[in-house]
C-alpha positions in Angstrom: -49.8 161.0 55.1 -47.3 164.2 55.3 -43.4 163.1 56.5 -42.8 165.9 59.8 -39.2 166.7 60.4 -39.7 167.3 64.2 -37.6 167.5 67.4 -39.7 166.5 71.0 -36.9 166.7 73.6 -36.5 170.8 74.4 -36.2 172.8 77.6 -37.6 176.0 78.1 -36.0 179.0 80.0 -38.7 177.7 83.3 -35.5 174.4 83.0 -32.7 175.8 85.1 -30.4 174.4 82.9 -31.1 176.0 79.8 -30.5 179.5 79.3 -33.0 182.4 79.3 -32.4 183.1 76.2 -34.7 179.5 75.3 -38.1 181.4 75.3 -40.9 179.7 73.6 -41.1 182.2 70.5 -36.8 181.9 70.2 -37.3 178.4 70.5 -40.6 178.4 67.9 -38.4 181.0 65.4 -35.1 178.8 65.8 -36.8 175.4 65.1 -38.4 176.8 61.9 -35.1 178.4 60.2 -34.0 174.6 61.3 -37.0 173.2 58.5 -39.0 171.5 61.7 -42.6 171.4 61.5 -43.4 169.5 65.1 -41.6 170.1 68.3 -42.1 169.7 71.6 -41.2 171.3 74.8 -40.3 169.5 77.5 -39.3 171.2 80.3 -37.7 169.2 83.6 -40.9 168.4 85.7 -43.5 170.9 84.5 -45.1 172.0 81.4 -45.4 175.8 82.7 -44.7 177.0 79.7 -46.3 175.2 77.4 -49.6 177.6 76.5 -46.6 180.5 75.2 -45.0 177.7 73.1 -47.9 176.6 71.1 -49.6 179.9 70.7 -45.4 181.0 69.2 -45.3 177.4 67.2 -48.7 178.6 65.8 -47.3 182.2 65.0 -44.7 181.0 62.9 -46.9 178.4 61.2 -45.4 174.6 62.8 -47.2 172.5 64.9 -46.2 172.5 68.9 -46.7 169.6 71.4 -47.0 170.4 75.3 -45.1 167.7 77.3 -42.3 167.3 80.2 -38.9 165.4 80.6 -40.3 163.7 84.1 -37.6 162.6 87.0 -38.0 159.1 88.1 -38.4 157.9 91.1 -35.3 156.1 89.9 -33.7 158.9 88.5 -34.6 157.9 85.0 -35.4 161.0 82.9 -38.6 160.1 81.0 -40.3 161.7 78.3 -44.0 162.6 78.4 -46.1 164.6 75.7 -49.7 165.1 75.1 -51.9 165.6 72.4 -54.2 168.6 74.3 -53.3 171.6 76.6 -55.0 170.2 79.1 -54.4 166.9 79.6 -50.7 168.1 80.0 -51.9 170.8 82.5 -53.7 168.1 84.3 -50.4 166.3 84.4 -48.3 168.3 85.8 -50.9 168.7 88.6 -50.0 165.1 89.3 -46.5 165.6 89.0 -46.9 168.2 91.7 -48.0 166.4 94.1 -45.4 164.0 93.6 -42.6 166.1 94.0 -40.3 167.0 96.8 -40.3 171.0 97.9 -37.1 172.4 97.6 -36.7 175.8 97.1 -34.3 177.1 94.4 -31.6 178.8 94.3 -31.0 180.4 90.8 -27.4 181.2 91.7 -26.2 178.0 91.5 -29.0 176.2 89.4 -30.1 178.7 87.6 -33.2 180.8 86.5 -37.0 179.2 86.4 -38.8 181.2 83.9 -42.5 181.8 83.1 -42.8 183.6 79.6 -45.3 184.5 77.8 -45.7 183.7 73.8 -44.0 187.5 73.2 -41.0 186.6 75.7 -42.3 188.5 78.7 -41.1 187.6 82.2 -44.7 186.6 84.5 -42.9 185.1 87.2 -40.6 182.5 88.5 -40.8 179.2 89.3 -39.4 179.2 93.5 -39.5 175.4 93.7 -36.1 173.5 92.6 -38.0 170.8 89.4 -34.8 169.1 88.6 -35.3 166.5 92.0 -36.2 162.9 91.3 -39.9 163.0 92.7 -41.6 160.0 94.1 -43.4 158.4 91.1 -41.4 155.8 89.3 -41.5 154.8 85.7 -44.1 152.2 86.1 -46.6 154.9 87.8 -45.6 157.4 85.1 -46.4 155.3 82.1 -49.0 154.3 83.8 -50.3 158.5 84.4 -49.4 159.1 81.4 -51.4 156.3 79.4 -54.0 156.3 81.4 -54.1 160.8 79.7 -54.1 159.5 76.6 -50.6 160.6 76.6 -47.0 158.6 75.2 -44.4 158.4 77.6 -41.1 156.7 76.0 -37.4 156.3 78.1 -36.0 159.6 77.4 -31.6 159.1 75.7 -31.1 155.9 76.3 -27.7 156.2 75.1 -26.8 158.4 77.4 -25.2 156.9 81.0 -26.9 160.3 82.6 -30.3 159.5 83.6 -30.8 157.4 80.6 -32.7 154.4 81.5 -30.3 151.7 80.6 -27.0 154.1 82.3 -29.1 153.6 85.7 -31.0 149.7 85.4 -28.5 148.4 83.2 -31.2 146.5 81.0 -35.5 147.5 80.3 -37.7 146.2 82.7 -39.7 143.1 82.4 -42.8 145.9 82.4 -43.8 148.2 81.1 -43.4 147.6 77.2 -41.6 150.9 76.1 -42.9 150.9 72.1 -41.4 154.1 71.7 -37.7 155.1 73.1 -34.9 157.9 72.7 -32.0 158.3 71.4 -30.4 161.4 71.9 -28.1 160.4 68.6 -28.7 159.0 66.1 -25.2 157.6 65.6 -25.7 155.1 68.4 -28.7 153.5 66.7 -27.3 150.6 65.3 -25.7 149.4 67.9 -28.6 150.1 70.5 -31.1 148.2 68.2 -27.9 145.1 67.7 -27.1 145.5 71.9 -30.9 145.8 72.5 -33.3 144.1 70.2 -35.0 147.6 69.5 -36.2 146.3 65.7 -39.4 146.1 67.3 -39.5 149.4 68.7 -40.5 152.8 67.0 -36.7 155.2 67.8 -37.0 158.5 68.0 -33.6 161.0 68.0 -34.3 164.6 69.7 -31.7 166.5 70.7 -32.8 167.4 74.5 -31.8 170.9 73.7 -30.6 173.2 76.4 -29.3 176.1 73.9 -30.9 177.3 70.7 -28.1 176.2 69.1 -28.3 172.5 70.3 -32.0 172.5 68.4 -32.3 169.5 65.8 -31.4 170.3 62.6 -34.5 169.0 60.0 -33.9 165.0 59.1 -35.3 162.9 61.8 -38.6 162.4 60.1 -42.3 161.0 61.5 -45.0 160.7 59.0 -48.7 161.1 59.8 -51.7 161.4 59.0 -53.1 164.6 59.6 -56.1 165.0 56.6 -58.3 166.9 56.7 -55.1 169.9 58.2 -55.3 170.9 61.8 -52.5 171.1 64.6 -55.2 169.2 67.0 -54.9 165.6 64.4 -51.3 166.3 63.8 -50.3 166.2 67.6 -52.9 163.2 68.3 -51.5 161.2 65.1 -48.6 162.2 67.0 -49.2 160.5 70.3 -51.0 157.3 68.5 -47.7 156.5 66.5 -45.6 157.1 69.5 -48.0 154.5 71.6 -48.2 151.9 69.4 -44.8 151.7 68.0 -44.8 151.9 64.8 -41.5 152.2 62.5 -42.3 155.1 60.4 
C-alpha cells in the first residue's frame, strides 16, 4: 500500500475553456513539479487527448488516468474515470452519439486542440464540447459502471454545474459513494449539511490553467503491490466505486 498525492480533475487544450498551453506534456510536467503522483485528464465530453496524456505521464514517472467531465442533460458535471484507455474511448463514442451537434466557434468559445505527447497539434475538434448532452445523471452513472469505471458528481461545492447547485440535494438514485469538492475548506460544512460522512470525498482542482493544478496535499492510499501503473489505476477505480474512506 502506498499513498498517492492526486489531482483527478484537469482539462487539456481540447476543452475550449482551457488554455492552449494545457497540453498533456505541460500538464504532466507541472503535476510532477507540484509533487503529484496520480493525475486524471477530464476534458469536457471527450477523451480525445487521453492517449497523449498517458504517454506524457509515463515519461515523467507518474500515473495518468483517462477520464472525462461529462455534462448531463440536467447540466450537472460528472467526473468519469477509467482504468484503461480503451474503455474510456468506448465511453467517448457512447457520449458522442448522445451529444448535441453544435459547431464550435473558436473566436468565442476557444480552441479545441488534439495534440500528441510531444505537444504537436494533430487537429481540432469541430463540434463544441461544452454543451449538455442527452444523457441523464442516472444513464451516465449506469453506463460508466457497466464499463467498469467510476462516476461521481464534480465540484458539488460550486453553484455552476454542481449537482447540489442544480438539483438542491442528492437524488434518491443513484447513490454516489464518492463526491468531489473543489475546495477542501468546504469539507466540514458539506459533510455536516449534506450527511457525507459515509462517502469518499475527493478534492481536485478542475484546472484550466497550468497554475491551477493542485499542489501535493490530498492523497489516497492504494494497493499497488506488485507495482504497475495499471494496478494503481484499477485500485483507484475500485476505491472510487466503493467509496471507502481514505
